[in-house]
KOLVEXMI-505678 format. One record per residue (C-alpha): chain; x, y, z; residue in one letter. Coordinates in nm, 2 decimals. Example, Ala and Ser with C-alpha at 12.3 -4.5 7.8 and 13.67 -1.06 7.14 Angstrom:
REM residues 2
c->A x->1.23 y->-0.45 z->0.78 r->a;
c->A x->1.37 y->-0.11 z->0.71 r->s;
END
This chain:
REM residues 234
c->A x->4.72 y->-2.29 z->-2.41 r->m;
c->A x->4.64 y->-2.17 z->-2.76 r->a;
c->A x->4.50 y->-2.44 z->-3.00 r->n;
c->A x->4.52 y->-2.72 z->-2.74 r->s;
c->A x->4.30 y->-3.00 z->-2.64 r->a;
c->A x->4.28 y->-3.24 z->-2.35 r->l;
c->A x->4.17 y->-3.60 z->-2.37 r->i;
c->A x->4.06 y->-3.77 z->-2.05 r->i;
c->A x->4.07 y->-4.15 z->-2.04 r->l;
c->A x->3.94 y->-4.41 z->-1.79 r->t;
c->A x->4.18 y->-4.59 z->-1.55 r->s;
c->A x->3.94 y->-4.88 z->-1.48 r->h;
c->A x->4.02 y->-5.22 z->-1.64 r->d;
c->A x->3.75 y->-5.47 z->-1.54 r->q;
c->A x->3.38 y->-5.50 z->-1.62 r->i;
c->A x->3.23 y->-5.53 z->-1.28 r->g;
c->A x->3.28 y->-5.87 z->-1.12 r->e;
c->A x->3.28 y->-6.05 z->-1.46 r->t;
c->A x->3.65 y->-6.09 z->-1.49 r->g;
c->A x->3.63 y->-5.94 z->-1.84 r->t;
c->A x->3.90 y->-5.69 z->-1.92 r->a;
c->A x->3.80 y->-5.34 z->-2.04 r->t;
c->A x->3.93 y->-4.99 z->-2.04 r->g;
c->A x->3.91 y->-4.72 z->-2.31 r->f;
c->A x->3.80 y->-4.80 z->-2.67 r->y;
c->A x->4.08 y->-4.75 z->-2.92 r->w;
c->A x->3.87 y->-4.61 z->-3.21 r->e;
c->A x->3.71 y->-4.35 z->-2.98 r->e;
c->A x->4.05 y->-4.22 z->-2.87 r->l;
c->A x->4.24 y->-4.24 z->-3.20 r->a;
c->A x->3.99 y->-4.09 z->-3.45 r->v;
c->A x->3.93 y->-3.77 z->-3.25 r->p;
c->A x->4.29 y->-3.75 z->-3.15 r->y;
c->A x->4.41 y->-3.74 z->-3.51 r->w;
c->A x->4.13 y->-3.51 z->-3.62 r->a;
c->A x->4.24 y->-3.26 z->-3.36 r->l;
c->A x->4.61 y->-3.30 z->-3.43 r->r;
c->A x->4.56 y->-3.27 z->-3.81 r->d;
c->A x->4.36 y->-2.95 z->-3.75 r->a;
c->A x->4.66 y->-2.80 z->-3.57 r->g;
c->A x->4.58 y->-2.87 z->-3.21 r->y;
c->A x->4.83 y->-2.98 z->-2.95 r->a;
c->A x->4.67 y->-3.27 z->-2.77 r->v;
c->A x->4.75 y->-3.37 z->-2.41 r->d;
c->A x->4.63 y->-3.70 z->-2.26 r->i;
c->A x->4.52 y->-3.75 z->-1.90 r->a;
c->A x->4.38 y->-4.05 z->-1.72 r->s;
c->A x->4.17 y->-4.07 z->-1.41 r->v;
c->A x->4.44 y->-4.21 z->-1.19 r->a;
c->A x->4.74 y->-4.10 z->-1.39 r->g;
c->A x->4.98 y->-4.32 z->-1.58 r->g;
c->A x->4.90 y->-4.55 z->-1.87 r->a;
c->A x->4.53 y->-4.61 z->-1.91 r->p;
c->A x->4.40 y->-4.96 z->-1.99 r->p;
c->A x->4.27 y->-5.03 z->-2.34 r->a;
c->A x->3.97 y->-5.26 z->-2.40 r->d;
c->A x->4.13 y->-5.57 z->-2.56 r->p;
c->A x->3.83 y->-5.61 z->-2.79 r->s;
c->A x->3.91 y->-5.27 z->-2.95 r->s;
c->A x->4.27 y->-5.37 z->-3.04 r->e;
c->A x->4.15 y->-5.60 z->-3.32 r->k;
c->A x->4.40 y->-5.65 z->-3.61 r->t;
c->A x->4.14 y->-5.74 z->-3.87 r->e;
c->A x->3.95 y->-5.43 z->-3.98 r->g;
c->A x->4.15 y->-5.21 z->-3.75 r->r;
c->A x->4.06 y->-4.84 z->-3.82 r->p;
c->A x->4.35 y->-4.65 z->-3.99 r->a;
c->A x->4.35 y->-4.39 z->-3.71 r->a;
c->A x->4.41 y->-4.67 z->-3.45 r->v;
c->A x->4.70 y->-4.81 z->-3.65 r->q;
c->A x->4.84 y->-4.46 z->-3.70 r->r;
c->A x->4.83 y->-4.41 z->-3.32 r->f;
c->A x->5.00 y->-4.74 z->-3.25 r->l;
c->A x->5.27 y->-4.66 z->-3.50 r->d;
c->A x->5.34 y->-4.31 z->-3.37 r->d;
c->A x->5.61 y->-4.31 z->-3.10 r->a;
c->A x->5.52 y->-3.97 z->-2.97 r->a;
c->A x->5.15 y->-4.05 z->-2.94 r->a;
c->A x->5.22 y->-4.38 z->-2.76 r->m;
c->A x->5.46 y->-4.21 z->-2.52 r->t;
c->A x->5.20 y->-3.95 z->-2.44 r->a;
c->A x->4.94 y->-4.22 z->-2.37 r->l;
c->A x->5.18 y->-4.43 z->-2.15 r->r;
c->A x->5.27 y->-4.12 z->-1.95 r->s;
c->A x->4.92 y->-3.97 z->-1.90 r->a;
c->A x->4.89 y->-3.72 z->-1.62 r->r;
c->A x->4.63 y->-3.76 z->-1.35 r->a;
c->A x->4.33 y->-3.55 z->-1.43 r->v;
c->A x->4.33 y->-3.40 z->-1.08 r->s;
c->A x->4.66 y->-3.23 z->-1.15 r->g;
c->A x->4.56 y->-3.06 z->-1.48 r->i;
c->A x->4.41 y->-2.71 z->-1.53 r->a;
c->A x->4.15 y->-2.82 z->-1.78 r->a;
c->A x->4.02 y->-2.47 z->-1.82 r->d;
c->A x->4.33 y->-2.37 z->-2.01 r->s;
c->A x->4.24 y->-2.59 z->-2.31 r->y;
c->A x->4.03 y->-2.50 z->-2.61 r->d;
c->A x->3.87 y->-2.85 z->-2.60 r->a;
c->A x->3.82 y->-3.14 z->-2.36 r->v;
c->A x->3.73 y->-3.48 z->-2.50 r->f;
c->A x->3.61 y->-3.80 z->-2.32 r->l;
c->A x->3.65 y->-4.12 z->-2.52 r->p;
c->A x->3.44 y->-4.42 z->-2.41 r->g;
c->A x->3.50 y->-4.78 z->-2.34 r->g;
c->A x->3.31 y->-4.96 z->-2.06 r->h;
c->A x->3.58 y->-4.88 z->-1.81 r->g;
c->A x->3.45 y->-4.52 z->-1.80 r->t;
c->A x->3.13 y->-4.64 z->-1.63 r->m;
c->A x->3.32 y->-4.73 z->-1.32 r->w;
c->A x->3.54 y->-4.42 z->-1.27 r->d;
c->A x->3.45 y->-4.11 z->-1.48 r->l;
c->A x->3.13 y->-4.03 z->-1.29 r->a;
c->A x->3.27 y->-4.15 z->-0.96 r->q;
c->A x->3.58 y->-3.93 z->-0.97 r->t;
c->A x->3.50 y->-3.57 z->-0.87 r->p;
c->A x->3.80 y->-3.43 z->-1.05 r->a;
c->A x->3.66 y->-3.54 z->-1.38 r->v;
c->A x->3.33 y->-3.36 z->-1.35 r->g;
c->A x->3.51 y->-3.05 z->-1.21 r->q;
c->A x->3.76 y->-3.05 z->-1.50 r->a;
c->A x->3.48 y->-3.07 z->-1.76 r->v;
c->A x->3.27 y->-2.80 z->-1.59 r->a;
c->A x->3.55 y->-2.56 z->-1.55 r->r;
c->A x->3.66 y->-2.61 z->-1.91 r->a;
c->A x->3.31 y->-2.56 z->-2.04 r->y;
c->A x->3.26 y->-2.24 z->-1.83 r->e;
c->A x->3.59 y->-2.11 z->-1.95 r->a;
c->A x->3.46 y->-2.14 z->-2.31 r->g;
c->A x->3.60 y->-2.47 z->-2.41 r->a;
c->A x->3.43 y->-2.72 z->-2.65 r->v;
c->A x->3.35 y->-3.04 z->-2.46 r->v;
c->A x->3.31 y->-3.36 z->-2.65 r->g;
c->A x->3.24 y->-3.72 z->-2.55 r->a;
c->A x->3.15 y->-4.04 z->-2.73 r->v;
c->A x->2.98 y->-4.38 z->-2.64 r->c;
c->A x->3.03 y->-4.43 z->-2.27 r->h;
c->A x->3.25 y->-4.12 z->-2.24 r->g;
c->A x->2.94 y->-3.90 z->-2.15 r->p;
c->A x->2.95 y->-4.08 z->-1.81 r->a;
c->A x->3.21 y->-3.81 z->-1.73 r->g;
c->A x->2.94 y->-3.54 z->-1.80 r->l;
c->A x->2.68 y->-3.68 z->-1.56 r->t;
c->A x->2.84 y->-3.53 z->-1.25 r->e;
c->A x->2.97 y->-3.21 z->-1.41 r->a;
c->A x->2.80 y->-2.91 z->-1.25 r->r;
c->A x->2.83 y->-2.55 z->-1.34 r->l;
c->A x->2.93 y->-2.30 z->-1.08 r->s;
c->A x->2.56 y->-2.24 z->-0.99 r->d;
c->A x->2.51 y->-2.61 z->-0.93 r->g;
c->A x->2.32 y->-2.68 z->-1.25 r->t;
c->A x->2.42 y->-3.01 z->-1.42 r->p;
c->A x->2.62 y->-2.92 z->-1.73 r->l;
c->A x->2.39 y->-3.13 z->-1.95 r->v;
c->A x->2.06 y->-2.99 z->-1.81 r->s;
c->A x->1.85 y->-2.86 z->-2.10 r->g;
c->A x->2.11 y->-2.95 z->-2.36 r->k;
c->A x->2.07 y->-3.19 z->-2.65 r->r;
c->A x->2.30 y->-3.49 z->-2.58 r->v;
c->A x->2.37 y->-3.84 z->-2.70 r->n;
c->A x->2.56 y->-4.14 z->-2.57 r->g;
c->A x->2.55 y->-4.52 z->-2.55 r->f;
c->A x->2.18 y->-4.60 z->-2.53 r->t;
c->A x->2.00 y->-4.82 z->-2.28 r->d;
c->A x->1.90 y->-5.04 z->-2.58 r->a;
c->A x->2.26 y->-5.08 z->-2.68 r->e;
c->A x->2.36 y->-5.17 z->-2.33 r->e;
c->A x->2.09 y->-5.44 z->-2.33 r->a;
c->A x->2.22 y->-5.56 z->-2.67 r->a;
c->A x->2.57 y->-5.62 z->-2.53 r->v;
c->A x->2.42 y->-5.80 z->-2.22 r->g;
c->A x->2.55 y->-5.56 z->-1.96 r->l;
c->A x->2.23 y->-5.38 z->-1.84 r->t;
c->A x->2.26 y->-5.55 z->-1.49 r->d;
c->A x->2.64 y->-5.52 z->-1.48 r->v;
c->A x->2.71 y->-5.15 z->-1.53 r->v;
c->A x->2.67 y->-4.94 z->-1.22 r->p;
c->A x->2.41 y->-4.72 z->-1.40 r->f;
c->A x->2.25 y->-4.68 z->-1.74 r->l;
c->A x->2.40 y->-4.39 z->-1.92 r->l;
c->A x->2.10 y->-4.28 z->-2.12 r->e;
c->A x->1.88 y->-4.29 z->-1.81 r->t;
c->A x->2.14 y->-4.10 z->-1.60 r->r;
c->A x->2.18 y->-3.83 z->-1.85 r->l;
c->A x->1.80 y->-3.78 z->-1.87 r->k;
c->A x->1.79 y->-3.77 z->-1.49 r->e;
c->A x->2.03 y->-3.48 z->-1.51 r->r;
c->A x->1.79 y->-3.29 z->-1.73 r->g;
c->A x->1.95 y->-3.37 z->-2.07 r->a;
c->A x->1.74 y->-3.38 z->-2.39 r->i;
c->A x->1.86 y->-3.72 z->-2.51 r->f;
c->A x->1.86 y->-3.77 z->-2.89 r->e;
c->A x->1.95 y->-4.10 z->-3.05 r->k;
c->A x->1.92 y->-4.32 z->-3.35 r->t;
c->A x->1.69 y->-4.62 z->-3.29 r->e;
c->A x->1.92 y->-4.85 z->-3.48 r->e;
c->A x->2.17 y->-5.00 z->-3.23 r->n;
c->A x->2.54 y->-4.92 z->-3.31 r->f;
c->A x->2.46 y->-4.69 z->-3.60 r->a;
c->A x->2.66 y->-4.37 z->-3.62 r->p;
c->A x->2.49 y->-4.07 z->-3.45 r->y;
c->A x->2.62 y->-3.75 z->-3.29 r->a;
c->A x->2.47 y->-3.43 z->-3.16 r->v;
c->A x->2.61 y->-3.08 z->-3.12 r->r;
c->A x->2.45 y->-2.83 z->-2.89 r->d;
c->A x->2.67 y->-2.52 z->-2.90 r->g;
c->A x->3.00 y->-2.61 z->-2.74 r->r;
c->A x->2.88 y->-2.96 z->-2.63 r->l;
c->A x->2.93 y->-3.25 z->-2.86 r->v;
c->A x->2.83 y->-3.61 z->-2.79 r->t;
c->A x->2.82 y->-3.93 z->-2.99 r->g;
c->A x->2.64 y->-4.27 z->-2.95 r->q;
c->A x->2.89 y->-4.55 z->-3.01 r->n;
c->A x->3.24 y->-4.63 z->-3.15 r->p;
c->A x->3.11 y->-4.58 z->-3.51 r->s;
c->A x->3.02 y->-4.22 z->-3.42 r->s;
c->A x->3.38 y->-4.12 z->-3.34 r->s;
c->A x->3.44 y->-3.95 z->-3.67 r->a;
c->A x->3.11 y->-3.76 z->-3.65 r->l;
c->A x->3.19 y->-3.64 z->-3.30 r->v;
c->A x->3.54 y->-3.52 z->-3.42 r->a;
c->A x->3.39 y->-3.33 z->-3.71 r->d;
c->A x->3.13 y->-3.16 z->-3.49 r->l;
c->A x->3.40 y->-3.07 z->-3.23 r->m;
c->A x->3.60 y->-2.90 z->-3.51 r->l;
c->A x->3.29 y->-2.73 z->-3.63 r->e;
c->A x->3.23 y->-2.60 z->-3.27 r->a;
c->A x->3.59 y->-2.49 z->-3.23 r->l;
c->A x->3.58 y->-2.30 z->-3.56 r->a;
c->A x->3.26 y->-2.13 z->-3.45 r->a;
c->A x->3.43 y->-2.01 z->-3.13 r->e;
c->A x->3.72 y->-1.87 z->-3.34 r->v;
c->A x->3.49 y->-1.69 z->-3.57 r->n;
c->A x->3.29 y->-1.55 z->-3.29 r->a;
c->A x->3.60 y->-1.41 z->-3.11 r->a;
END
């Protein structure tokens, strides 16, 4: 698909056994979605299990709601695409120019645990796609392995929700693994800002990752930069 991008969202809606609802984080979906759309990319939406993905209720705030989130909520076509998301296992991710993984705590329970996610990301990357993820979205990178078995993130500069930020929100002992630690275990060169929840993003060639919700715009900009670089190199 020429000038196309795929967004893969979590289908998990609970934070462990706490009874607290979660899912994807609105800002982390909407900001990159519109950045890609406004740059001329057709954007398809998938979810782990297929069907409407759950949204983290805390990210649906009305006071201080990001303009990109309101724009998404007001756009009938975007909302229809979200509600009718296809299962990631049924999508040829390697036909897209970009694949993006928004965060939200739900991702910690199903992106790494679903083989189809890692396979989709790895195939897209090996086919030349730009791969992006933000906050907890890089959970979907942890089990992505290239055709030679090497972890996709091995030896690459990456970023994501830090162990310190997980501690700050009180979920260190609730999440199934710590994202920063797991990425390092896969051989990633983890870069971060020491200030919790401050915007930060890293681009290593066609791999773009961001630290937290406030990093969504930075990630979107770096993905567009990487996509432009691929076009210029062609």
